[in-house]
DRENTORGU-16272 format. One line per field, with one value per residue (C-alpha): residue number from 1; x, y, z. Coordinates in nm, 3 decimals. Example, Ala and Ser with C-alpha at 12.3 -4.5 7.8 and 13.67 -1.06 7.14 Angstrom:
! residues 2
resi	(1/2) $
px	(1.230/1.367) $
py	(-0.450/-0.106) $
pz	(0.780/0.714) $
This chain:
! residues 137
resi	(1/2/3/4/5/6/7/8/9/10/11/12/13/14/15/16/17/18/19/20/21/22/23/24/25/26/27/28/29/30/31/32/33/34/35/36/37/38/39/40/41/42/43/44/45/46/47/48/49/50/51/52/53/54/55/56/57/58/59/60/61/62/63/64/65/66/67/68/69/70/71/72/73/74/75/76/77/78/79/80/81/82/83/84/85/86/87/88/89/90/91/92/93/94/95/96/97/98/99/100/101/102/103/104/105/106/107/108/109/110/111/112/113/114/115/116/117/118/119/120/121/122/123/124/125/126/127/128/129/130/131/132/133/134/135/136/137) $
px	(-20.698/-20.683/-21.023/-20.911/-20.608/-20.814/-21.039/-20.786/-20.617/-20.963/-21.033/-20.669/-20.721/-21.041/-20.880/-20.617/-20.848/-21.068/-20.729/-20.627/-20.971/-20.976/-20.618/-20.735/-21.026/-20.826/-20.594/-20.878/-21.030/-20.679/-20.644/-21.016/-20.943/-20.646/-20.795/-21.086/-20.861/-20.639/-20.966/-21.103/-20.749/-20.799/-21.124/-21.019/-20.719/-20.963/-21.219/-20.906/-20.854/-21.192/-21.268/-20.959/-21.075/-21.422/-21.296/-21.032/-21.300/-21.522/-21.252/-21.205/-21.592/-21.600/-21.327/-21.423/-21.788/-21.788/-21.726/-22.000/-22.258/-22.151/-22.229/-22.563/-22.646/-22.614/-22.894/-22.874/-22.517/-22.251/-21.934/-21.545/-21.359/-20.993/-20.916/-20.894/-20.564/-20.347/-20.226/-20.007/-20.138/-20.491/-20.677/-20.948/-21.215/-21.403/-21.748/-21.891/-22.252/-22.592/-22.888/-23.220/-23.068/-22.771/-22.382/-22.293/-21.943/-21.881/-21.523/-21.453/-21.139/-21.015/-20.734/-20.734/-21.099/-21.176/-21.348/-21.499/-21.677/-21.783/-22.008/-22.127/-22.434/-22.338/-22.569/-22.418/-22.568/-22.469/-22.567/-22.292/-22.085/-22.085/-22.082/-22.268/-22.204/-22.577/-22.491/-22.263/-22.338) $
py	(-5.304/-5.150/-4.988/-4.822/-4.675/-4.553/-4.389/-4.258/-4.086/-3.947/-3.791/-3.667/-3.490/-3.347/-3.191/-3.051/-2.905/-2.747/-2.617/-2.447/-2.295/-2.173/-2.019/-1.838/-1.707/-1.586/-1.421/-1.250/-1.121/-0.964/-0.806/-0.665/-0.555/-0.379/-0.166/-0.088/0.061/0.256/0.402/0.500/0.649/0.846/0.978/1.102/1.304/1.464/1.513/1.707/1.892/1.984/2.101/2.301/2.490/2.549/2.670/2.902/3.054/3.096/3.292/3.517/3.592/3.648/3.898/4.085/4.238/4.392/4.030/3.897/4.145/4.113/3.736/3.817/4.092/3.809/3.549/3.236/3.265/3.017/3.067/2.969/3.177/3.248/3.007/2.715/2.533/2.232/2.092/1.789/1.674/1.685/1.943/2.127/2.410/2.644/2.778/3.052/3.218/3.293/3.075/3.121/3.417/3.225/3.233/2.896/2.760/2.467/2.265/1.967/1.811/1.530/1.304/1.059/0.884/0.982/1.285/1.453/1.761/1.967/2.278/2.525/2.737/3.069/3.358/3.713/4.015/4.341/4.534/4.377/4.225/3.883/3.531/3.249/2.903/2.758/2.431/2.174/1.961) $
pz	(-5.212/-5.574/-5.490/-5.176/-5.341/-5.606/-5.357/-5.144/-5.469/-5.576/-5.232/-5.226/-5.585/-5.442/-5.114/-5.346/-5.563/-5.297/-5.115/-5.455/-5.492/-5.150/-5.177/-5.501/-5.345/-5.045/-5.267/-5.469/-5.149/-5.023/-5.361/-5.359/-5.004/-5.078/-5.357/-5.148/-4.891/-5.138/-5.273/-4.932/-4.844/-5.193/-5.102/-4.788/-4.927/-5.187/-4.950/-4.713/-5.007/-5.090/-4.740/-4.716/-5.025/-4.899/-4.577/-4.750/-4.986/-4.655/-4.478/-4.784/-4.831/-4.444/-4.443/-4.743/-4.696/-5.047/-5.194/-5.008/-5.086/-5.455/-5.452/-5.317/-5.546/-5.832/-5.767/-5.936/-6.050/-5.971/-6.099/-6.042/-5.793/-5.815/-5.506/-5.774/-5.849/-5.765/-5.416/-5.425/-5.759/-5.656/-5.868/-5.706/-5.834/-5.599/-5.702/-5.535/-5.587/-5.471/-5.404/-5.231/-5.028/-4.920/-5.041/-5.182/-5.155/-5.342/-5.411/-5.614/-5.567/-5.847/-5.910/-6.198/-6.187/-5.837/-5.712/-5.406/-5.307/-5.022/-4.997/-4.744/-4.723/-4.575/-4.452/-4.462/-4.273/-4.449/-4.109/-3.898/-4.167/-4.013/-4.210/-4.032/-4.165/-4.229/-4.353/-4.532/-4.828) $
């Protein structure tokens, strides 16, 4: 009878230990998943700001033929445009320039340690004055 009580106690302690390990593991997984979701939401916000900055700069270039032609006359030069700033605590910088006959618009948004970027390749036809979006990166 004494041996049975010892075995039952041992099995009970074993089950209690396994339960504690499982509870700690589930808590850690929940914490990790929460941080991952927060990171994804942060990235989405940053991508939205980067996309907005790129689209704004695209519309500015398309509405100003002199600016588009000036960018194309400076091959290989990428510089920060005047459209950089901050939106709801998210800093963003817009860069424009020329590469391989295309106008390049590139926006980087950052908050804390997280960064996101968006870029466009744009063709400009000086005869018609039209901009054509050729690709995104």
